[in-house]
C-alpha positions as CSV (number, residue, x, y, z in Angstrom):
1,X,0.8,17.4,22.7
2,X,-1.7,20.2,21.8
3,X,-5.3,19.4,22.1
4,X,-6.4,20.4,18.6
5,X,-4.5,18.1,16.3
6,X,-5.4,14.7,15.3
7,X,-2.5,13.6,13.2
8,X,1.1,13.4,14.2
9,X,4.2,11.7,12.7
10,X,7.9,11.9,13.6
11,X,10.3,11.4,10.8
12,X,14.1,11.5,10.2
13,X,15.0,13.5,7.1
14,X,18.3,13.3,5.3
15,X,19.2,15.4,2.3
16,X,21.8,14.0,-0.2
17,X,25.5,14.9,0.1
18,X,27.2,16.6,-2.8
19,X,29.5,14.6,-5.0
20,X,33.3,15.4,-4.8
21,X,35.1,17.3,-7.5
22,X,37.4,15.4,-9.8
23,X,41.2,15.6,-9.6
24,X,42.1,14.9,-13.3
25,X,44.5,16.0,-16.0
26,X,44.0,16.0,-19.7
27,X,46.0,13.1,-21.1
28,X,45.8,12.5,-24.8
29,X,48.2,11.1,-27.4
30,X,49.4,14.5,-28.7
31,X,48.9,16.4,-25.4
32,X,51.3,14.7,-23.0
33,X,51.0,17.5,-20.5
34,X,47.4,18.6,-20.7
35,X,46.1,20.9,-18.0
36,X,43.7,20.1,-15.2
37,X,40.2,19.1,-16.4
38,X,38.5,17.6,-13.4
39,X,34.7,18.2,-13.4
40,X,32.6,19.4,-10.4
41,X,30.5,17.0,-8.2
42,X,26.7,17.0,-8.6
43,X,24.6,18.5,-5.7
44,X,22.9,16.2,-3.3
45,X,19.1,15.6,-3.5
46,X,16.8,18.2,-1.9
47,X,13.8,17.2,0.3
48,X,10.6,19.1,-0.5
49,X,7.2,19.3,1.1
50,X,4.2,19.4,-1.3
51,X,0.6,20.2,-0.5
52,X,-1.8,17.6,-1.9
53,X,-5.6,18.2,-1.5
54,X,-6.3,14.5,-2.1
55,X,-4.6,13.6,1.3
56,X,-6.7,14.1,4.4
57,X,-4.4,12.7,7.1
58,X,-0.8,11.8,7.6
59,X,-1.5,8.1,7.7
60,X,0.5,7.4,4.6
61,X,3.7,8.6,6.4
62,X,3.0,6.7,9.7
63,X,5.2,3.8,8.8
64,X,8.1,5.8,7.2
65,X,10.6,6.5,9.9
66,X,13.4,7.7,7.5
67,X,13.2,9.7,4.3
68,X,16.6,9.9,2.6
69,X,17.5,11.8,-0.6
70,X,20.1,10.5,-3.1
71,X,23.7,11.7,-3.0
72,X,25.3,13.6,-5.9
73,X,27.7,11.8,-8.1
74,X,31.4,12.7,-8.3
75,X,32.8,14.8,-11.1
76,X,34.9,13.2,-13.9
77,X,37.7,14.1,-16.2
78,X,37.0,16.0,-19.4
79,X,35.2,18.7,-17.2
80,X,32.2,16.4,-16.8
81,X,30.0,17.4,-13.9
82,X,28.6,14.6,-11.7
83,X,24.8,13.8,-11.8
84,X,22.6,15.5,-9.2
85,X,21.1,13.4,-6.5
86,X,17.4,12.8,-7.1
87,X,15.1,15.1,-5.1
88,X,12.4,13.7,-2.7
89,X,8.9,15.2,-2.6
90,X,6.8,14.4,0.5
91,X,3.1,14.8,-0.2
92,X,1.0,16.0,2.8
93,X,-2.5,17.3,3.4
94,X,-3.2,21.0,3.4
95,X,-2.7,22.5,6.8
96,X,0.4,20.4,7.7
97,X,2.9,22.0,9.9
98,X,6.5,20.8,10.2
99,X,8.6,21.5,13.3
100,X,12.2,20.7,14.4
101,X,11.7,17.8,16.8
102,X,14.4,19.0,19.1
103,X,13.8,22.8,19.3
104,X,10.1,22.6,18.4
105,X,10.7,25.5,16.0
106,X,8.3,25.7,13.0
107,X,10.2,25.0,9.8
108,X,7.4,25.0,7.2
109,X,3.6,25.0,6.7
110,X,1.7,23.9,3.6
111,X,-1.7,25.6,3.0
112,X,-2.4,25.3,-0.7
113,X,-2.6,22.5,-3.2
114,X,0.6,22.1,-5.3
115,X,2.6,24.4,-2.9
116,X,6.2,23.3,-2.8
117,X,8.4,24.1,0.2
118,X,12.1,23.3,0.4
119,X,12.6,21.5,3.7
120,X,16.2,20.4,3.5
121,X,18.6,21.4,0.8
122,X,21.2,18.8,-0.5
123,X,24.9,19.5,-0.1
124,X,26.7,21.4,-2.9
125,X,29.0,19.4,-5.2
126,X,32.8,20.0,-4.8
127,X,34.7,21.9,-7.4
128,X,37.0,19.9,-9.7
129,X,40.8,20.8,-10.0
130,X,40.2,22.8,-13.2
131,X,39.0,25.7,-10.9
132,X,42.3,25.8,-9.0
133,X,44.6,26.5,-11.9
134,X,46.6,29.8,-11.6
135,X,49.6,31.4,-13.2
136,X,51.7,30.0,-10.4
137,X,50.0,26.7,-10.0
138,X,49.5,25.2,-13.5
139,X,48.8,21.6,-12.2
140,X,46.7,21.8,-9.1
141,X,46.6,18.4,-7.4
142,X,43.5,19.0,-5.3
143,X,39.8,19.1,-5.8
144,X,37.0,19.9,-3.3
145,X,35.0,17.2,-1.5
146,X,31.2,17.6,-1.7
147,X,29.3,19.3,1.2
148,X,27.5,16.9,3.5
149,X,23.7,16.6,3.4
150,X,21.6,17.7,6.4
151,X,20.1,15.4,8.9
152,X,17.2,16.3,11.1
153,X,14.3,14.8,13.0
154,X,11.0,16.6,12.3
155,X,7.5,16.3,13.7
156,X,4.6,16.8,11.2
157,X,1.2,17.8,12.7
158,X,-2.0,18.3,10.9
159,X,-4.1,21.0,12.5
160,X,-7.4,20.0,10.8
161,X,-9.8,18.4,13.2
162,X,-12.2,16.5,11.1
163,X,-13.5,16.1,7.5
164,X,-16.7,14.4,8.5
165,X,-18.9,15.1,11.5
166,X,-21.5,12.7,12.7
167,X,-24.7,14.4,13.9
168,X,-27.5,12.6,15.6
169,X,-29.5,12.0,18.8
170,X,-27.9,9.8,21.5
171,X,-28.2,6.1,20.7
172,X,-28.5,6.8,17.0
173,X,-25.5,4.5,16.6
174,X,-22.9,7.1,15.9
175,X,-20.2,5.6,18.1
176,X,-20.7,2.2,16.8
177,X,-20.5,3.5,13.2
178,X,-17.3,5.3,14.0
179,X,-15.7,2.2,15.6
180,X,-16.7,0.1,12.5
181,X,-15.6,2.8,10.0
182,X,-12.2,3.2,11.5
183,X,-11.9,-0.5,12.4
184,X,-8.5,-0.9,10.7
185,X,-6.8,0.4,13.8
186,X,-9.3,2.8,15.2
187,X,-7.3,5.9,16.2
188,X,-10.0,7.1,18.4
189,X,-8.8,9.8,20.7
190,X,-10.5,11.6,23.6
191,X,-10.6,15.3,23.1
192,X,-11.3,17.3,26.2
193,X,-13.6,19.8,24.7
194,X,-15.2,22.0,27.4
195,X,-17.6,19.5,29.0
196,X,-17.8,17.3,25.9
197,X,-15.6,14.6,24.6
198,X,-15.8,14.3,20.8
199,X,-14.3,11.0,19.5
200,X,-12.1,11.2,16.4
201,X,-11.2,8.3,14.1
202,X,-8.9,8.0,11.1
203,X,-10.9,6.1,8.4
204,X,-8.8,4.2,6.0
205,X,-10.0,4.3,2.4
206,X,-8.8,2.5,-0.8
207,X,-5.2,2.9,-2.0
208,X,-3.8,4.2,1.4
209,X,-6.1,7.2,1.3
210,X,-7.8,8.2,4.5
211,X,-10.0,10.8,6.1
212,X,-11.0,11.9,9.6
213,X,-14.4,11.3,11.1
214,X,-15.7,12.8,14.3
215,X,-18.5,11.7,16.5
216,X,-19.8,15.0,18.0
217,X,-21.8,14.4,21.2
218,X,-23.7,17.2,22.8
219,X,-24.8,19.2,19.7
220,X,-28.3,18.0,20.2
221,X,-28.7,16.6,23.7
222,X,-29.2,19.3,26.3
223,X,-29.1,21.9,23.6
224,X,-32.0,23.8,25.1
225,X,-30.2,24.2,28.4
226,X,-27.3,25.7,26.5
227,X,-25.1,22.6,26.8
228,X,-24.7,22.3,23.0
229,X,-21.1,23.2,23.0
230,X,-20.4,20.7,20.3
231,X,-20.9,23.4,17.8
232,X,-17.7,25.1,18.9
233,X,-16.0,21.9,18.0
234,X,-17.7,22.0,14.6
235,X,-16.2,25.4,13.8
236,X,-13.0,23.5,13.3
237,X,-14.4,21.5,10.4
238,X,-13.1,24.0,7.9
239,X,-12.2,22.2,4.8
240,X,-14.8,21.0,2.3
241,X,-16.2,18.9,5.0
242,X,-19.4,17.0,5.4
243,X,-22.1,16.4,8.0
244,X,-23.5,12.9,8.3
245,X,-26.9,12.9,9.9
246,X,-27.3,9.5,11.6
247,X,-30.9,8.5,12.0
248,X,-31.8,5.0,13.3
249,X,-34.1,2.8,11.2
250,X,-36.4,2.4,14.2
251,X,-37.0,6.2,14.6
252,X,-40.6,7.1,14.7
253,X,-40.4,9.6,11.9
254,X,-37.2,9.8,9.9
255,X,-38.0,13.1,8.0
256,X,-39.0,14.8,11.2
257,X,-35.9,13.6,13.0
258,X,-33.7,15.1,10.3
259,X,-35.6,18.4,10.5
260,X,-35.1,18.6,14.3
261,X,-31.4,17.9,14.0
262,X,-31.0,20.5,11.2
263,X,-33.0,23.1,13.2
264,X,-30.8,22.6,16.3
265,X,-27.7,23.0,14.2
266,X,-28.9,26.2,12.6
267,X,-30.0,27.5,16.0
268,X,-26.4,27.3,17.3
269,X,-24.5,28.2,14.2
270,X,-26.3,29.1,11.0
271,X,-23.2,28.4,8.9
272,X,-23.5,24.7,9.6
273,X,-26.6,24.5,7.5
274,X,-24.5,25.3,4.4
275,X,-22.2,22.3,4.8
276,X,-22.6,19.3,2.5
277,X,-24.8,16.7,4.0
278,X,-25.3,12.9,3.8
279,X,-28.1,11.1,5.6
280,X,-27.1,7.7,7.1
281,X,-29.9,5.4,8.1
282,X,-28.4,3.2,10.8
283,X,-29.5,-0.1,12.4
284,X,-31.0,-1.5,9.2
285,X,-30.7,-4.9,10.9
286,X,-33.7,-3.8,13.0
287,X,-35.9,-3.1,9.9
288,X,-37.2,-4.9,6.9
289,X,-35.6,-4.1,3.4
290,X,-39.1,-3.1,2.1
291,X,-39.0,-0.1,4.4
292,X,-36.1,1.5,2.4
293,X,-38.5,3.1,-0.1
294,X,-40.8,4.5,2.7
295,X,-37.8,5.9,4.6
296,X,-36.4,7.5,1.5
297,X,-39.7,9.1,0.7
298,X,-39.8,10.9,4.0
299,X,-36.4,12.5,3.5
300,X,-35.2,15.5,1.4
301,X,-34.9,14.4,-2.3
302,X,-31.6,16.1,-3.1
303,X,-29.5,14.6,-0.3
304,X,-27.7,11.3,-0.6
305,X,-29.2,8.6,1.7
306,X,-27.1,5.6,2.7
307,X,-28.5,2.6,4.5
308,X,-26.2,0.7,6.8
309,X,-26.0,-1.9,9.6
310,X,-22.8,-1.3,11.7
311,X,-23.5,-4.6,13.5
312,X,-23.6,-6.6,10.3
313,X,-21.0,-4.4,8.6
314,X,-23.5,-3.8,5.7
315,X,-23.3,-0.7,3.6
316,X,-20.1,0.5,5.2
317,X,-17.8,0.5,2.1
318,X,-20.6,2.1,0.1
319,X,-20.8,4.9,2.8
320,X,-17.0,5.4,2.6
321,X,-17.4,5.7,-1.2
322,X,-20.1,8.3,-0.9
323,X,-18.1,10.3,1.6
324,X,-14.9,10.2,-0.4
325,X,-16.8,11.3,-3.6
326,X,-18.4,14.2,-1.6
327,X,-15.1,15.2,0.0
328,X,-13.4,15.4,-3.4
């Protein structure tokens, strides 16, 4: 497994097989010896990959082991062609790569919204006996069977690292927040990143949607000694991603803490200052509700501020809502 992907699913894909052609002769009251009129079979269903900017992870495919397209229907007399098998469209986040599970060869990649890639074509329908009529063979008694569909195991990988990065001093409550946010089944993985180990979690949102959140240690701590390599990790946050500044409610000066964090970020990588930002005031269980107004007053007016207590699970769904709205 490569070190820079978070999401990975293995799925069996089967395109539909083509319908068989019909072996049929025209038989009507006044046409006792009508010619061959067997119709062709319909083609089997194709399987397509479609880019969808509303998806952030492959979580929605995690529990689908097999994706099977419909078979084409057989042809009928009267030169009627069989119906085509229905096509299947697999929606995936942008940046998804599909490989053959056996050869590891890359089959497809989706990079833009609405992009449609044919992964597996369905089998062609067989020809009916009407096609085999000739001057020497007026009554052909054979029709073609449909082509079989294709069957393949594929691996889908998402190369995007994170949509939301948590920034804050040590003990601001970032890890706790991440474990609570992705509590459904926290897919928190250790990523060996130079000397740092960012933690990644898939956060489940409403209606099977999800996004990826990263706790990025080391951006701030030891930054002066040149240890702040977490910023390299942040370069991977490419899509319209967000930085969540986590500031504990018991900090001495909330506004000042935010400014220091922002200054450190800019020092290492000025581009980071342009990312969308959300301020999260953690550990609200340690403060009194009346302090909210005072905390808000000390912070930049134009940024969304969300108050939470990870321990009491308060404000978590609201934070997910704010993040989802900002992501989209």
